[in-house]
BADREN-664475 format. One record per residue (C-alpha): x, z, y; residue number from 0; residue in one letter. Coordinates in steps of 0.05 Angstrom, whole numbers, padded with zeros to 5 digits. Each point is the difference from the previous one (the first is absolute). Layout:
N
NODE;east;up;north;n;res
NODE;X;Z;Y;NUM;A
...
***
This chain:
322
NODE;east;up;north;n;res
NODE;-00686;00407;-00903;0;M
NODE;-00046;-00014;-00060;1;R
NODE;-00040;00063;00013;2;I
NODE;-00013;-00018;00073;3;I
NODE;-00020;-00072;-00018;4;V
NODE;-00047;00024;-00056;5;L
NODE;-00030;00052;00047;6;F
NODE;-00010;-00053;00054;7;S
NODE;-00039;-00044;-00048;8;L
NODE;-00045;00059;-00021;9;I
NODE;-00013;00021;00072;10;M
NODE;-00016;-00072;00019;11;C
NODE;-00053;00001;-00053;12;G
NODE;-00028;00068;00020;13;L
NODE;00000;-00003;00076;14;T
NODE;-00036;-00043;00051;15;T
NODE;00041;00027;00059;16;G
NODE;00063;-00033;-00028;17;Y
NODE;-00017;-00074;00006;18;S
NODE;00023;-00048;-00055;19;Q
NODE;00046;-00040;00044;20;P
NODE;00035;00064;00023;21;D
NODE;00009;00020;-00073;22;C
NODE;00032;-00065;-00018;23;F
NODE;00045;00003;00061;24;K
NODE;00022;00069;-00020;25;E
NODE;00014;-00022;-00071;26;L
NODE;00037;-00061;00025;27;Q
NODE;00042;00044;00045;28;K
NODE;00019;00047;-00058;29;L
NODE;00017;-00059;-00045;30;T
NODE;00042;-00034;00052;31;L
NODE;00038;00065;00013;32;L
NODE;00015;00008;-00073;33;N
NODE;00023;-00073;-00006;34;D
NODE;00042;00008;00062;35;S
NODE;00039;00058;-00030;36;L
NODE;00014;-00040;-00062;37;K
NODE;00018;-00066;00035;38;K
NODE;00038;00024;00063;39;Q
NODE;00035;00062;-00027;40;V
NODE;00004;00009;-00075;41;I
NODE;00004;-00072;-00023;42;G
NODE;00055;-00026;00048;43;P
NODE;00045;00059;-00013;44;L
NODE;-00007;-00007;-00075;45;N
NODE;00014;-00075;00004;46;D
NODE;00062;00013;00044;47;S
NODE;00029;00051;-00049;48;L
NODE;-00015;-00044;-00060;49;L
NODE;00034;-00060;00033;50;K
NODE;00064;00040;00011;51;V
NODE;-00001;00027;-00071;52;K
NODE;-00008;-00071;-00029;53;V
NODE;00054;-00027;00045;54;E
NODE;00052;00049;-00023;55;Y
NODE;-00024;00013;-00071;56;R
NODE;00036;-00061;-00030;57;S
NODE;00065;00016;00034;58;E
NODE;-00003;00073;-00022;59;I
NODE;-00018;-00021;-00071;60;E
NODE;00060;-00047;00001;61;S
NODE;00046;00056;00021;62;F
NODE;-00028;00045;-00053;63;N
NODE;00012;-00055;-00053;64;G
NODE;00073;-00007;00022;65;Q
NODE;00010;00074;-00002;66;L
NODE;-00029;00004;-00069;67;S
NODE;00047;-00057;-00024;68;A
NODE;00060;00035;00031;69;L
NODE;-00018;00065;-00033;70;D
NODE;-00004;-00035;-00068;71;K
NODE;00069;-00032;00012;72;E
NODE;00028;00066;00020;73;K
NODE;-00028;00034;-00063;74;S
NODE;00030;-00055;-00044;75;A
NODE;00068;00010;00032;76;F
NODE;-00004;00075;-00006;77;E
NODE;-00013;-00007;-00075;78;K
NODE;00059;-00048;-00006;79;K
NODE;00044;00050;00037;80;I
NODE;-00021;00056;-00048;81;E
NODE;00017;-00045;-00059;82;M
NODE;00067;-00021;00030;83;L
NODE;00019;00072;00017;84;E
NODE;-00017;00021;-00072;85;S
NODE;00042;-00058;-00028;86;T
NODE;00058;00015;00046;87;V
NODE;-00002;00072;-00020;88;S
NODE;00001;-00017;-00074;89;V
NODE;00056;-00051;00008;90;L
NODE;00040;00048;00042;91;S
NODE;-00002;00052;-00054;92;I
NODE;00020;-00053;-00052;93;A
NODE;00054;-00024;00047;94;N
NODE;00028;00070;00004;95;G
NODE;00005;00003;-00075;96;I
NODE;00031;-00068;-00010;97;K
NODE;00022;-00044;00058;98;V
NODE;-00002;-00075;-00009;99;T
NODE;00008;-00055;00052;100;D
NODE;-00067;-00032;-00019;101;S
NODE;-00037;00067;00005;102;L
NODE;00032;00015;00068;103;K
NODE;-00021;-00069;00026;104;I
NODE;-00071;00012;-00025;105;K
NODE;-00004;00068;00033;106;V
NODE;00027;-00028;00066;107;D
NODE;-00051;-00058;-00001;108;L
NODE;-00057;00048;-00013;109;L
NODE;00023;00045;00056;110;A
NODE;00002;-00058;00048;111;K
NODE;-00070;-00022;-00023;112;D
NODE;-00024;00071;00011;113;L
NODE;00028;00001;00070;114;A
NODE;-00032;-00068;00016;115;V
NODE;-00066;00025;-00027;116;S
NODE;00003;00063;00043;117;K
NODE;00014;-00043;00062;118;E
NODE;-00060;-00044;-00017;119;I
NODE;-00043;00063;-00005;120;I
NODE;00027;00024;00068;121;H
NODE;-00018;-00068;00031;122;Q
NODE;-00069;00002;-00031;123;K
NODE;-00012;00069;00029;124;D
NODE;00019;-00026;00069;125;I
NODE;-00046;-00061;-00009;126;Q
NODE;-00057;00044;-00024;127;I
NODE;00008;00046;00060;128;T
NODE;-00001;-00060;00048;129;K
NODE;-00061;-00029;-00033;130;E
NODE;-00038;00066;00005;131;K
NODE;00018;00007;00073;132;V
NODE;-00023;-00072;00013;133;L
NODE;-00065;00013;-00037;134;A
NODE;-00012;00064;00038;135;D
NODE;00014;-00035;00066;136;N
NODE;-00050;-00055;-00016;137;R
NODE;-00052;00051;-00019;138;Y
NODE;00011;00037;00065;139;I
NODE;-00002;-00065;00038;140;E
NODE;-00066;-00018;-00033;141;G
NODE;-00029;00068;00016;142;E
NODE;00023;-00005;00072;143;K
NODE;-00032;-00069;00006;144;K
NODE;-00065;00027;-00030;145;G
NODE;00000;00058;00049;146;R
NODE;00014;-00047;00058;147;K
NODE;-00057;-00045;-00018;148;E
NODE;-00045;00060;-00006;149;S
NODE;00026;00027;00066;150;Y
NODE;-00014;-00066;00035;151;D
NODE;-00070;-00002;-00028;152;R
NODE;-00012;00072;00022;153;I
NODE;00028;-00015;00069;154;K
NODE;-00047;-00058;00007;155;E
NODE;-00059;00043;-00022;156;A
NODE;00016;00056;00049;157;Y
NODE;00001;-00048;00058;158;N
NODE;-00074;-00011;-00008;159;K
NODE;-00051;00034;00045;160;P
NODE;-00015;00071;-00023;161;F
NODE;-00071;-00014;-00023;162;D
NODE;00025;-00057;-00044;163;E
NODE;00053;00044;-00029;164;L
NODE;-00051;00054;-00016;165;I
NODE;-00044;-00050;-00038;166;E
NODE;00058;-00023;-00044;167;S
NODE;00030;00069;-00013;168;S
NODE;-00009;00061;-00045;169;T
NODE;00037;00066;-00002;170;I
NODE;00034;-00025;-00063;171;E
NODE;00022;-00066;00032;172;S
NODE;00030;00037;00061;173;V
NODE;00038;00046;-00046;174;R
NODE;00026;-00061;-00037;175;R
NODE;00021;-00031;00066;176;D
NODE;00039;00064;00016;177;I
NODE;00037;-00007;-00067;178;F
NODE;00015;-00075;00010;179;L
NODE;00016;00000;00075;180;A
NODE;00025;00070;00010;181;G
NODE;-00004;00036;00066;182;N
NODE;00006;-00061;00045;183;V
NODE;-00013;00023;00072;184;I
NODE;-00039;-00063;00018;185;S
NODE;-00050;00016;-00056;186;F
NODE;00000;00076;00005;187;Q
NODE;-00050;00011;00057;188;N
NODE;-00050;-00050;-00026;189;K
NODE;00008;00025;-00071;190;R
NODE;-00011;00072;00021;191;E
NODE;-00062;-00020;00040;192;N
NODE;-00026;-00039;-00059;193;L
NODE;00008;00061;-00046;194;L
NODE;-00037;00043;00052;195;L
NODE;-00057;-00049;-00002;196;Y
NODE;-00002;-00008;-00075;197;L
NODE;00003;00075;-00013;198;H
NODE;-00055;00010;00051;199;S
NODE;-00042;-00053;-00035;200;D
NODE;00013;00035;-00068;201;A
NODE;-00038;00061;00027;202;V
NODE;-00065;-00040;-00010;203;L
NODE;00017;-00004;-00073;204;K
NODE;00000;00076;-00007;205;E
NODE;-00051;00055;00004;206;K
NODE;-00019;00016;00072;207;F
NODE;00047;00049;00033;208;N
NODE;-00003;00019;00073;209;D
NODE;00074;00014;00007;210;W
NODE;00020;-00066;-00031;211;K
NODE;-00048;-00038;00045;212;I
NODE;00027;00033;00062;213;E
NODE;00072;-00015;-00021;214;K
NODE;-00017;-00072;-00016;215;A
NODE;-00033;-00009;00068;216;L
NODE;00060;00031;00034;217;S
NODE;00047;-00048;-00036;218;D
NODE;-00042;-00060;00018;219;L
NODE;00002;00019;00074;220;N
NODE;00076;-00009;-00003;221;K
NODE;-00007;-00073;-00020;222;L
NODE;-00014;-00063;00039;223;E
NODE;-00076;-00002;00007;224;Q
NODE;-00012;-00065;-00037;225;T
NODE;-00068;-00021;-00028;226;T
NODE;00013;00029;-00069;227;L
NODE;00029;00065;00028;228;V
NODE;-00062;00010;00043;229;K
NODE;-00046;-00017;-00058;230;N
NODE;00035;00050;-00045;231;L
NODE;-00007;00054;00053;232;S
NODE;-00074;-00013;00003;233;E
NODE;-00007;00004;-00075;234;K
NODE;00037;00066;-00002;235;L
NODE;-00044;00028;00056;236;Q
NODE;-00062;-00020;-00040;237;Q
NODE;00024;00027;-00067;238;Y
NODE;-00032;00069;00009;239;K
NODE;-00068;-00032;00017;240;L
NODE;00002;-00046;-00061;241;Y
NODE;00023;00058;-00044;242;N
NODE;-00055;00049;00026;243;D
NODE;-00055;-00051;-00009;244;E
NODE;00022;-00015;-00072;245;L
NODE;-00004;00075;-00014;246;I
NODE;-00070;-00001;00029;247;S
NODE;-00020;-00061;-00042;248;T
NODE;00026;00033;-00065;249;I
NODE;-00038;00063;00017;250;E
NODE;-00065;-00040;00009;251;K
NODE;00011;-00032;-00068;252;I
NODE;00014;00067;-00032;253;I
NODE;-00067;00024;00029;254;E
NODE;-00034;-00061;-00032;255;I
NODE;00031;00021;-00066;256;D
NODE;-00028;00070;00009;257;K
NODE;-00070;-00024;00015;258;R
NODE;-00011;-00039;-00063;259;F
NODE;00034;-00025;-00063;260;V
NODE;-00013;-00070;-00024;261;A
NODE;00020;00010;-00072;262;N
NODE;-00019;-00062;-00041;263;D
NODE;-00063;-00017;00038;264;V
NODE;00013;-00070;00026;265;E
NODE;-00047;00001;00058;266;Q
NODE;00027;00067;00025;267;V
NODE;00072;-00024;-00009;268;Q
NODE;-00016;-00061;00042;269;R
NODE;-00031;00041;00055;270;M
NODE;00056;00051;00001;271;K
NODE;00053;-00055;00000;272;K
NODE;-00035;-00031;00061;273;Q
NODE;00002;00066;00036;274;D
NODE;00074;00009;-00016;275;V
NODE;00019;-00071;00020;276;L
NODE;-00041;00008;00063;277;F
NODE;00044;00059;00022;278;E
NODE;00063;-00038;-00017;279;I
NODE;-00024;-00063;00037;280;S
NODE;-00019;00042;00061;281;E
NODE;00070;00027;00001;282;Y
NODE;00027;-00071;-00008;283;G
NODE;-00042;-00028;00057;284;K
NODE;00021;00055;00048;285;G
NODE;00073;-00001;-00021;286;F
NODE;00011;-00074;-00020;287;Y
NODE;00075;00006;00015;288;R
NODE;00008;00045;-00060;289;L
NODE;00048;-00051;-00031;290;V
NODE;00051;00024;00051;291;D
NODE;-00001;00068;-00033;292;Y
NODE;00028;-00011;-00071;293;P
NODE;-00006;00074;-00022;294;Y
NODE;-00074;00003;00020;295;L
NODE;-00013;-00070;-00027;296;S
NODE;00025;00022;-00068;297;K
NODE;-00046;00059;-00001;298;L
NODE;-00061;-00041;00020;299;V
NODE;00018;-00050;-00055;300;L
NODE;00005;00058;-00050;301;D
NODE;-00067;00024;00024;302;L
NODE;-00033;-00069;-00009;303;I
NODE;00030;-00010;-00070;304;L
NODE;-00019;00071;-00023;305;I
NODE;-00073;-00007;00022;306;K
NODE;-00005;-00071;-00026;307;S
NODE;00018;00023;-00070;308;K
NODE;-00042;00065;00002;309;N
NODE;-00044;00014;00060;310;V
NODE;-00004;00074;-00022;311;D
NODE;00076;00008;-00002;312;A
NODE;00030;00058;00039;313;D
NODE;00040;-00021;00061;314;I
NODE;00018;00068;00029;315;S
NODE;00073;-00012;-00018;316;H
NODE;00002;-00058;00050;317;L
NODE;-00019;00047;00056;318;K
NODE;00058;00046;-00019;319;E
NODE;00047;-00057;00013;320;K
NODE;-00020;-00005;00073;321;L
***
C-alpha cells in the first residue's frame, strides 16, 4: 500500500495527464480502503476476542489459585502420611519386642490418624479433579462464546453486497474466516467467489504471465458481474499493454544512457535527467492507471529512484523483470 501511495505522489508531480484532483481522489480511495480493513475486519474481531479473554480470565485465574492451594494441602498431608507410616513402622517393631498397653494405644491412634489422613488425601484428589473439570469447562465455554461472536460478525459481513465485501477483505482475512466459522454452507459460495476475485486481483501484483491472466479472466467470468468484478477484468485485459509499453519506455531510457554519459557535469546531468523524466512522464500520461498494477508501479518507482540518485545508473536489470 505504501509503495502505491508513494508512486501516486511521484506520478502526480511528473505527469500532466493525471490531474491533481484525480490523484488526490486515488490516494483518498487507497487510504479509505486501508482504514476500512482495519476498522471493519481486523479491529472488531480483535476486540471481540479480547473481551471474551478478559471476561473469563479472572474466573480461570481463580480456579487456578484454588487448584494450587489444594495441591499444597495435598502435599502437606502426603508428607504427614510418610511421617506417620515411618512412626507406625518403628513403633510396631518396638511393640513386637516389648508389648505394653500404652505403646499399643499409641500405635492404634497413629494408625487411625494415618487412615484419616489418607481419606483426606482421597477427598482432596476428588476435589482437585472436579475443579480442573470445572476450569476446563469454563475455558471451553469462553472459547465457544468467542467463536460465536466472531461467527456472528463474519455472518453479518458476508451478508453485505459482493463489492462491499471485496473492499473489506484480503486473502488472509478470508482464510481466517474459514478457521473461525468453518465450512458453513451459507458462507461457502460467497467465500469461494471472494477468493476467486482476490486471487485474480493478486495476478496484478506479479510479473506478467499470459496463462495466469487467462485463468484469472476465466475465474472472473464465473462471478456475478458487479462493478468491481468488471473493473478487474478490464485491468487484467490491459495488463499486457501496460507491461509492453513499460518495456518500451525502459528501452528508450537505455538508449539515452548509450548516447551520452553525464558523469559529474552538472548541466549535462540536468539535461539527461530531463530526457529520462520526459520518457517516464510520457508513459505516465498514456497509462495514468498504472497505480492499478502494483508490480509495474514498483518497477517504475525503482526506475525513478535509481535515476534520481544517479542519472547514469544502469537499469537493464529492470527490463529483465518484465
